[in-house]
C-alpha positions in Angstrom: 11.6 -4.2 -3.6 14.2 -2.4 -5.2 13.5 1.0 -6.7 15.5 0.8 -9.8 13.5 -0.9 -12.4 14.1 -4.5 -12.9 12.9 -6.4 -15.7 13.4 -10.1 -16.5 12.3 -12.2 -19.6 9.0 -10.8 -20.8 7.8 -9.3 -17.6 8.1 -5.6 -16.3 8.5 -5.2 -12.4 6.6 -2.6 -10.4 8.8 -0.7 -8.3 6.0 -0.1 -5.8 4.0 -3.2 -5.8 6.3 -4.6 -3.0 6.9 -1.7 -0.6 4.6 -3.4 1.9 6.0 -6.8 1.8 9.4 -5.2 2.0 8.1 -3.4 5.2 6.8 -6.7 6.7 10.0 -8.6 6.0 12.0 -5.9 7.7 9.6 -5.7 10.9 9.9 -9.5 11.0 13.6 -9.5 10.8 13.9 -7.1 13.6 11.7 -9.1 15.9 14.0 -11.7 15.2 16.9 -9.9 16.3 15.2 -8.4 19.2 14.1 -12.3 20.3 18.0 -13.3 19.4 19.2 -11.1 22.6 16.7 -8.6 23.9 19.0 -6.5 25.9 22.0 -6.3 23.8 20.1 -5.5 20.6 18.3 -2.2 21.8 20.9 -0.1 20.2 20.5 -1.3 16.7 18.8 0.6 13.6 16.9 -0.4 10.5 17.9 1.4 7.8 15.8 1.2 4.4 16.8 1.4 0.6 20.3 2.5 1.1 23.0 -0.3 1.7 20.3 -2.5 0.4 16.3 -2.7 0.2 16.8 -2.7 4.1 19.9 -3.3 6.4 20.5 -3.6 10.2 23.4 -1.1 11.6 25.1 -1.1 14.9 26.4 2.3 15.6 27.9 3.3 12.0 28.7 -0.5 11.2 26.5 -2.5 8.9 26.2 -5.9 10.3 23.5 -7.3 7.8 22.2 -6.4 4.4 18.8 -7.7 3.0 17.6 -7.4 -0.7 13.6 -8.5 -1.3 12.4 -9.8 -4.3 8.4 -11.0 -4.8 9.0 -12.1 -8.4 6.6 -14.5 -9.8 9.3 -16.6 -11.7 11.2 -19.2 -9.7 14.1 -19.6 -11.8 17.5 -19.1 -10.3 18.4 -17.1 -13.4 15.6 -14.4 -12.6 17.7 -13.8 -9.3 21.2 -13.9 -10.4 21.8 -10.3 -11.0 20.1 -9.2 -7.9 22.1 -12.0 -6.1 25.4 -11.1 -7.7 24.9 -7.0 -7.0 24.3 -7.9 -3.2 27.1 -10.2 -3.2 29.5 -7.6 -4.8 28.1 -4.7 -2.3 28.6 -6.8 0.6 32.1 -7.8 -0.2 33.0 -4.1 -1.2 31.6 -3.1 2.1 32.8 -5.9 4.2 29.4 -6.7 5.3 29.5 -10.5 7.2 25.7 -11.0 6.4 23.6 -10.7 3.2 20.4 -12.1 3.1 18.1 -12.4 0.1 14.5 -12.8 0.8 12.0 -14.2 -1.9 8.4 -15.0 -1.9 8.7 -18.0 -3.9 10.8 -21.2 -3.6 13.7 -20.7 -6.1 14.6 -23.8 -8.3 17.9 -24.6 -10.0 20.0 -23.3 -7.4 23.6 -24.2 -8.5 25.4 -26.5 -6.1 28.3 -24.1 -6.0 26.0 -21.0 -4.7 27.7 -20.7 -1.2 31.3 -20.6 -2.5 30.6 -18.5 -5.6 28.0 -16.1 -4.2 29.0 -15.8 -0.3 28.2 -14.0 2.1 24.7 -14.3 0.3 22.3 -16.8 1.7 18.7 -17.0 1.2 16.7 -16.1 4.3 15.0 -18.9 6.1 11.7 -18.7 7.7 9.7 -21.4 9.6 7.4 -23.4 8.1 3.8 -22.5 9.5 2.3 -23.7 12.0 5.3 -25.5 13.3 6.8 -22.2 14.4 8.3 -23.8 17.3 9.9 -26.8 15.3 12.6 -27.2 13.1 11.1 -27.5 9.7 12.2 -24.5 7.6 11.6 -23.0 4.0 13.9 -20.6 2.3 11.1 -18.2 0.9 8.2 -16.3 2.4 4.8 -16.6 0.7 3.1 -13.3 0.3 0.1 -14.4 2.1 2.2 -15.8 5.1 4.5 -12.9 6.2 1.7 -11.8 8.8 1.6 -15.1 10.5 5.3 -15.0 10.7 5.1 -11.6 12.4 2.4 -12.5 14.6 4.0 -15.6 15.7 7.4 -14.1 16.2 6.0 -11.1 18.2 3.9 -13.7 20.4 7.0 -15.8 21.0 8.7 -12.3 21.8 6.0 -11.0 24.1 5.9 -14.1 26.3 9.1 -15.7 26.3 11.8 -13.1 25.9 10.6 -9.5 26.5 8.6 -11.1 29.8 5.7 -8.4 29.1 2.4 -8.9 31.0 0.1 -11.6 30.0 -2.5 -9.3 28.7 -0.4 -8.2 25.9 -1.0 -11.8 24.3 -4.5 -10.8 23.7 -3.8 -7.8 21.9 -1.1 -9.1 19.5 -2.6 -8.0 16.4 -2.7 -4.3 17.9 0.7 -4.4 18.7 1.6 -5.8 15.2 -0.5 -3.1 13.5 1.5 -0.4 15.7 4.9 -1.5 14.6 4.1 -2.2 10.9 2.7 1.7 10.8 6.1 2.7 12.1 8.2 0.8 9.6 5.6 1.4 6.7 5.8 5.3 7.4 9.3 5.3 6.7 9.1 2.9 3.7 6.8 5.2 2.3 8.7 8.5 2.9 12.0 6.9 1.6 10.3 5.7 -1.4 8.7 8.9 -2.1 11.7 10.7 -2.2 13.6 8.2 -4.3 10.7 8.7 -6.7 10.6 12.4 -7.0 14.4 12.8 -7.3 17.0 11.9 -9.8 19.6 11.5 -7.2 20.9 8.2 -6.7 18.7 6.2 -4.0 21.8 5.5 -1.6 22.5 9.3 -1.3 18.9 10.0 -0.4 18.3 7.0 2.0 21.6 6.9 3.6 20.4 8.9 6.7 16.9 7.2 7.0 16.8 4.9 10.2 14.6 3.6 12.6 16.0 3.2 16.1 15.3 0.0 17.6 14.4 2.0 20.5 11.2 2.7 18.6 9.9 -0.7 18.2 11.0 -1.3 21.9 8.8 1.4 23.1 6.3 -0.1 21.5 6.6 -3.7 23.0 7.1 -2.3 26.7 4.3 0.2 26.4 1.6 0.3 29.1 -1.1 2.0 27.2 -1.6 1.5 23.4 -4.4 3.8 23.1 -2.1 7.1 22.7 -0.7 5.0 19.3 -3.8 5.0 17.8 -4.2 8.2 16.2 -5.1 9.6 12.6 -1.1 9.1 11.6 -1.6 5.3 12.6 -4.6 4.8 10.5 -3.0 6.6 7.7 -0.4 4.3 7.7 -3.0 1.4 7.8 -4.9 2.5 4.9 -1.3 2.9 2.8 -0.3 -0.6 3.9 -4.0 -1.7 2.8 -3.7 0.0 -0.6 -0.3 -1.4 -1.2 -1.5 -4.7 -0.3 -4.4 -4.4 -2.8 -1.8 -2.8 -5.5 0.5 -5.8 -5.1 -2.2 -8.1 -5.6 -3.2 -6.4 -8.5 0.0 -6.5 -10.1 0.4 -10.4 -9.2 -2.8 -10.7 -11.3 -1.8 -9.3 -14.3 0.4 -11.4 -16.8 2.2 -9.0 -18.7 2.5 -5.1 -17.3 4.4 -3.0 -19.6 7.2 -0.9 -18.5 5.2 2.0 -19.6 1.9 0.6 -17.6 3.9 -0.2 -14.5 5.4 3.3 -14.4 1.9 4.9 -14.9 0.6 2.9 -11.9 3.7 3.5 -10.3 3.1 7.4 -10.1 -0.6 7.0 -9.3 0.7 4.7 -6.1 3.3 7.5 -5.3 0.9 10.0 -5.3 -1.7 8.1 -3.3 0.7 7.2 -0.5 2.1 10.7 -0.2 -1.3 12.2 0.8 -1.6 13.5 4.1 -4.6 12.8 6.5 -6.8 15.1 5.0 -5.8 14.4 1.4 -6.6 10.9 2.1 -10.1 11.7 3.6 -10.5 13.8 0.5 -9.3 11.1 -2.0 -11.7 8.3 -0.2 -14.6 10.6 -0.1 -14.3 11.2 -3.9 -13.2 7.8 -5.0 -15.7 5.5 -3.0 -18.9 7.9 -3.1 -21.0 4.8 -2.8 -19.3 4.1 0.9 -21.1 4.6 4.1 -17.8 5.8 6.1 -18.7 8.9 8.0 -15.2 10.6 6.8 -14.7 12.5 9.6 -11.9 10.8 11.4 -9.7 8.1 9.5 -10.4 5.5 12.1 -14.1 5.8 11.6 -14.1 5.2 7.9 -11.3 2.7 7.4 -13.3 -0.2 7.5 -16.1 1.3 5.7 -14.8 3.0 3.0 -11.9 0.7 1.5 -12.2 -2.8 0.1 -9.6 -5.2 -1.9 -12.3 -5.4 -4.6 -13.0 -1.7 -5.0 -9.2 -0.9 -5.5 -8.3 -4.0 -7.8 -11.5 -4.2 -9.8 -12.0 -0.4 -9.6 -9.8 2.0 -9.3 -6.4 0.3 -10.4 -8.2 -1.2 -13.5 -9.2 2.3 -14.5 -5.8 3.6 -13.9 -4.4 0.9 -16.0 -6.8 1.4 -19.1 -6.9 5.1 -19.1 -4.2 7.6 -20.0 -2.4 9.2 -17.3 -4.4 11.9 -15.6 -3.3 15.0 -14.1 -2.8 15.5 -10.3 -5.1 18.3 -9.2 -3.3 19.9 -6.1 -5.6 22.6 -5.7 -8.7 20.4 -5.4 -10.2 18.0 -2.9 -10.4 15.6 -6.1 -7.0 14.0 -6.7 -7.6 12.7 -10.2 -9.7 13.6 -13.0 -9.6 13.6 -16.7 -11.0 16.8 -18.5 -12.3 16.1 -22.1 -14.3 18.2 -24.2 -15.3 20.7 -21.1 -16.5 17.2 -19.2 -14.6 16.2 -16.0 -14.5 12.5 -15.8 -13.7 11.1 -12.0 -12.0 7.6 -11.4 -14.2 5.5 -9.0 -14.0 2.3 -7.0 -17.4 1.4 -8.3 -17.0 -2.1 -9.8 -20.7 -3.5 -9.2 -22.7 -5.2 -12.2 -25.2 -2.7 -13.8 -28.3 -4.4 -12.2 -27.0 -2.7 -8.6 -27.0 0.7 -10.2 -30.3 1.8 -8.4 -28.8 0.9 -5.0 -25.5 2.5 -5.8 -26.8 5.6 -6.9 -29.1 5.8 -3.7 -25.8 5.2 -1.8 -23.7 8.0 -3.3 -26.8 10.4 -3.1 -27.1 9.8 0.5 -23.2 9.9 1.4 -22.8 13.0 -0.9 -25.8 14.9 0.8 -24.1 14.2 4.3 -20.4 14.9 3.3 -20.6 17.3 0.4 -18.5 15.4 -2.0 -16.7 18.0 -4.2 -16.7 16.2 -7.4 -20.7 15.8 -7.1 -21.0 19.4 -7.2 -19.2 19.9 -10.6 -20.4 18.8 -14.3 -19.1 15.6 -14.8 -19.0 11.9 -14.8 -18.1 9.1 -12.4 -16.2 6.3 -14.0 -17.1 2.8 -12.9 -16.5 -0.5 -13.9 -19.9 -1.5 -15.8 -22.5 1.1 -14.6 -24.0 3.7 -17.3 -26.2 6.2 -16.3 -27.1 9.7 -17.5 -27.7 11.2 -14.0 -27.2 9.7 -10.2 -30.2 12.0 -9.1 -33.0 9.5 -10.3 -33.0 8.4 -6.8 -33.6 11.6 -5.0 -36.9 10.5 -3.7 -36.4 9.7 -0.3 -33.3 11.2 0.8 -33.5 14.2 2.9 -31.4 16.9 1.0 -32.1 19.4 3.9 -31.0 17.2 7.1 -29.1 19.6 9.6 -30.2 23.0 7.8 -32.1 25.9 8.8 -35.7 25.6 7.4 -35.5 29.0 6.1 -33.0 27.5 3.8 -34.3 24.0 3.0 -36.1 24.6 -0.3 -33.3 26.7 -1.8 -30.4 24.3 -0.6 -32.7 21.2 -1.9 -33.3 23.1 -5.1 -29.6 23.7 -5.8 -28.3 20.1 -4.9 -30.8 18.3 -6.9 -29.7 20.8 -9.9 -26.0 19.9 -9.4 -26.7 16.2 -8.9 -28.5 16.3 -12.4 -25.1 17.2 -14.3 -23.4 13.9 -12.5 -23.6 11.3 -14.5 -21.9 7.6 -14.3 -20.2 5.9 -17.2 -18.7 2.6 -17.7 -14.8 2.2 -18.4 -15.6 0.8 -21.6 -17.6 3.9 -22.6 -15.3 6.6 -21.7 -14.2 8.8 -24.7 -11.5 6.9 -26.5 -9.1 9.8 -26.4 -8.9 9.1 -22.6 -8.1 5.2 -23.3 -4.4 4.2 -23.4 -3.2 3.3 -26.4 -1.5 0.0 -25.4 -3.3 -0.8 -22.0 -1.9 -4.5 -22.3 
């Protein structure tokens, strides 16, 4: 998505909600280019957020520019300004191909479109599952982009790149590796633009991904080296970005101020390094059973769609902007009358509070979650509880500690946990609630 704020009638556009979609479409187009002429296109480069949302270069020449819009609106009038801007840029820079990518079928396209807006054209996609046939559509639904990538990658591996047959069985792994490369660059570029007042084209002009990086993944003999913590960090960023986009899609009217506030949160979360992301998930998902030793160990056990959409993002939306605590393992918190309030992804109903508290206690004891050792309250969707330590019976608070220290450690930990409460979003102090949460 374009980084500059865009508003069409009655709707504010989150500038961060489409970064995952943008990266996926960029990867899809790169794979299409590789399929079209595998050897000749090794020297191409992918540029992000400069000429356009993304662009393809051969040496210093831009050969195609691409704009991505994931608007809810389907009327051509909602896209006219973006198309006009892309047309003018393409003509001024003498770029022969300018593609406009949309997530929904656009209606009321004027019959004079080609003559009036050339060289801009709507990007054409196959209609699943008839990928090998001639049926096409001029839009890419958010929930189909992964299918397009996977099918194009499978075709490339089997029919163009002449790769060993065993790679057909790990297409998902190869796709994830390629997406991690593109996503890392998207995150870095978006973050630089978000933090700077300079024009985005100046910042992003030198941010390229050489196609050689993508070829190296396609042609690799061993994929284990790619699955490092940087890879899993990128996968977490993609998941969080996807959940954020889904959250924004479900809101009928996010104000410009709300979009900016939520974008600030997402920018801060996606800027976290490996250790920062571990600490963030440890603090905001204290009920999850991920071991938190490496990102790969807890990726699937510490983060899920509902925890982010119904928990975290809803809390960020409803409350005032929190300060970023750079000197603490807890990335976000609110301070009110001497009490710290911590956002969580706990979205379960009140009747589940006993089991939730048990899970929090068990995880806190084994992982030393920092916020649980400070006087404060965990903000949840629906649970109010004066202390999480009521479930201490049955939990070993001394596991892994020298016997001589057991009694003191148990006493200190129980004392700390008695200070930690759970509070529902509705019962958070009024001073922390956004005056206009939409």
